[in-house]
C-alpha positions, 0 to 999 in steps of 0.5 A: 495562491488558490490554496491560501488564506484568501480561500480560507477566509472566504470559507470562514465567512461563508461557513454554513454553505461550505459545510452544506456543500461538503455534507451533500458530497459525503451523502452522495458518496455514501449512496454510491459506495455500494456500487464501488464495493460491488465491482472491486476485485482482488489485485491482479499483479499482471504486467501490461504487455509482458509475456504472460499476458500475451500468452494468455491472449494467444491461448484465448484466441487460438484455443478458445475452449481454454479461455483467458484462465484455466481453473481446476474443478476439484470434487471430493468424497470422503466415503466414495472412490472415483469408480463409484457410480454415485461419485461419478454421477455427482462429478458429471452433474457438477461439470455439466452445471459448470459448462452451462455458466456463461463465463465458462468456455470448456470443461475437460475431465482429467484422468482418474487416479489409478486409471490406465490406458488413458490416451487423451490429451491430458494422459500425461497427468495420470501419474501425478495424483493418487487419491481415488477419493478425488476427481479433477477437471480443467475449466477454461473461463473467459473475461477480464480479471474482474469479470472472472472473479465476480463469476466465482460465487455463481460458479461455486454455487452451481457446482456444489448444488449439482454435486450435493443433489446426487449426494450431500456428502460430496464436495465440489470446489474451484481452484485457481488464481481467480477463486483465491483472489476472490477469497482474499478480496473478501477477507481484506474488505472485512479486515479493513472495515474492522481496522477502521473501527479500531483506528478511529477511536485510537486516533480520537484518544491520541488527539484528545491527549495531545490537544486537550479539548474534545472540539480540537480532537474531533475537527481532524477526525471529521476532516478525515471522515469526509475525505475518505468517502468523498474520494471513494465516491469519485472513484465509484463514478467510474468503477464499472469501466475502470475495474478497480480492485481492493488495493484502491480501497486499502490505500484510500482508507489508510492514507486518507485517514492518516494524512487527513488527520495529519494536515488538519492537525497542523491547521487546528494547532495553528488556529488554537495558537492564534486564538490563544493570542486573542485573535478573532475566530475568522482571522485566526482561521485565515491565518492558520490556512495561510501558514499551516495550510501552505505547509500541508500543501508542500507536504501533500505535493511531495507525497503525491509525487513520490507515490506517482513514481509507481506509474513507472511499473506497468501494472494496475496494482501500482497505478491504483496505488498512485492514483488513489494516493493522489486523489485522496490527498487532493480531496484532503487538501481541498477539505483543509482549505475549505471545510476546515476553516468553516468548521473551526469558526463554527465551533470556535467556542469548543476549540479554545486551546491551553498551554502545552503541558509538554513545553517544559519537557521539550525545552529541556530535551532541546537544551540537552540535545544542543549540548550533546549533538555528537553523542546522539548523532552517533548512537542514533545512526548506529541503531538505525544502521543495525535495524536496516541491515536485514534488508540486505537479505530481502527475498520477494515472492507471493504468499497466499497467506494460508491462515487467511484462506483456511476459512474460505472455499479455496482453503480446503481445495488447496489442502486437497490438491497438496495432499494428493501431490497435485499442488502445482495445479494452481500454478501451472506454467504455460509454454506457448509456441505460436506459428503461422497458418499452414506451417508445420508444428514445432518439434517439442519432443526434446523440450517435453522430455527435458521438462518431464526429467526436471525435478520441479515438474510433476507433469506435462500436457502437450496441446496443439490446435492443428493450425496456429498454436502449440501449447505445453502445460507444465505442472510444477511439483509445488504450489505457486506461493512456495517461491519456486514457480518463478524459478521454474518459469525462468529456467524454462525461458532462459535455459530449457527453451534455448537449449531444446528449441534453438532458433525458435523465433517466439516462445512465450512463458505464461500461466501463474508461474510466468505471471510471477516471473514477469512481476518479479522482473518488472518490480526489480527492474523498475526499482531504480527508476522509482528511486531515482525519480523520487530522489531527484524530485525531492532534492529539487522541491526541498532545495526550492522550499528551504533555499539550501543544498545541504538540507535537501541532501540530508533529508533524502539520505535520512528518508532512505535510511528510514525506508531501509529500517522499515524493510529490515525490520519487515524482513526480520518479522515476516521473511525470517518469521520472528513475528509468525507466532504474534501475527498467526502466519507461517513464513515462506521465507519471502515478503510480498513481491511488490512490497519494497516498491510500495514501501519506498514510494509511500514512506518517502512521501510520508516521511517528508511531512515531518521533515517539512514540519520541523525544518520550516519552523527552524528556518523561520526561527533562523530568519528571525534570529540568525542564530542556528543553535537557537533556531534548531532548539526552538524549532524542535521544541515548538514542533515536537508535540505536533510531530509526536501526535501526528505520528502516533495517529499514523501509527495507530492507523497503520498498525490497525491492519497488522492483525488482519488475516491477510498477510499482504495487509499485515506486512504493509501495515507493519512496515508503515507503522514501524517506519513512521515510529522510527522516523518521528522519534529517532530521526526527526526528534534526535538525528535531524536536530543533532545534525543541524546543530553540527552543520551550523550556518552551512545548513542554509548555504547558499540562499538563506540570509537572516531577514526580519519579519513583520510581527512575531514568528509564525508557526510555519514560516510566514509572517503572522497577521498584525496583532490588532484587528479593528483597532482592538488590542490583543494579548501577546504570549511571550516567547518564554511562556512555552519554553520556560524562562531563561532557557534560550539564554542557556542555549546561547551560552552553549555556543552559537554556530 
């Protein structure tokens, strides 16, 4: 195969050109990185072809003054009221400056609080807000999501400069989806950079403690440090045309560092083991890539396919998750099979391994576990099921994370409108009623009356272009991240419209509230597609890999359990607010709407890493000995340290974003860190070996039979290279050197199956 020992051996022999090629790629990627960072926007959850998106397109086409998105200009004075000439002059100056911006299609003043006799289009909002120190205007902006967000700094500067020219005390803000997303994007970029500054030293410390030498600890970090920038450089080449957002940076950084170190650790450990036997560096690197590198490819394929299931969801956020994961894992695997063997040979003098100091402990644990499989299986299952139970009360929604926005321009704007009873200005629901040219406008009187009588509606605006479109703009009483906007949009679509406009051929529900409804329904509807795809594919791949039916079924069920545990603990921490004081947030009783899908796809793939690491080693021992109990015990002992170190690094990477100011990153980092911890401890080091001990030879039914191998057993399921190179004798480490003398006989006496 291309990713194999032949490629690794060639790169080991031609190490300096290989290192130079990768170094050149890193430098070019770093040079182009600012281009990517300057174009990324905040994630937009819009669903392709959904009613909210189509409604936005119709409004932009038929009412061009309203553009693709409607923002709210908020002007605030602590001293002056809205009838003060200076305040009115400052408001007019801000509106005029905004109207000159190339991305603005129209600025429409809203009725002043306390004014009477207003008969304009927006007269229906006259009684919604009451503070005379505030003035509002509706702003129509054009362009796609990324374009609108990139225009926010320019537009903010224009309105504040114009207002402060009249009076320095007067403040002007823009409120809406794009300003909020722009501020969240900046927060997440800063927090991701800060998290990496914490995660990398932690990973180095863990590697140093786990591997024992500085050279061995640095090699995986170097590989991860190459994989992430090269991946971002590749995306930077197409960034202006593709319109990426911060989700891409998040997934590439987190997954790239985690799996890059994970896969490199696998190969480095194998290389150290070979060198400990006296194998020359080039041969040791070739063997490490041919064995451990093959396992890394299997694991990477599973992760890519699992994350690829997110392509079922018609949203750019999920596409970027899938593509970001696939590309960074592909780059990491390419580096593992080319750059890593070159580095291992070049630095072989600093990579001399030492005897595993934990071998005795793991041997004793394996021996103890093999004697008491029922006890540990039942206790562990009870703990995991109890931790997973809160997932049954999962509720999804959108949460801005007000603590994160407090220090941004969106924070004061949100506080102003919410104190003034105008919280729904940031989450309006648009009811779009298109019609053919020349036909009479639909009678919306009954619908408007029903909306005004609804307890969740603060105001209704009725707009008609006189030709092809009638639009009802519904202002909710609550902010869009309270969880009620989607409920109101659903009630309008499924109840009020059918009841008041019977037989109407097409009515679209849009706006931020309609968008949230679309996202909620799309993610809920595609969840089972994603689960079914991942389960079926995982079963097939693992069956081919392990030549067994029971092992894939067991692996899939335990991965599902690990995912449910992660969701359950995330629900407790964030939805029920048990971690609110620790992480500094206020719970709205939901978790982010897209989180369950992302957690399932990413965690299912990452959890398979440890399943492959452990079971392939057990499989190898079973091929060699034909004794299931002995194979499970040896496989556990030989991989426990590797799994523990790899998992600790992943937890460090994921946990580094838990203290981010962005609630979305907090929830994602917490769920991933918890899931990896549970998976690598209770599941892989307790439950999996216990169940395999109990299943006995049925683990390997129907395909695997004992088969002798040529030479001592390899670390990851392939025969080792011959112990002699160029007729020079090499030293062979006895089987008992790691496990402790005589313990295999003890396990044998405990009973074979």
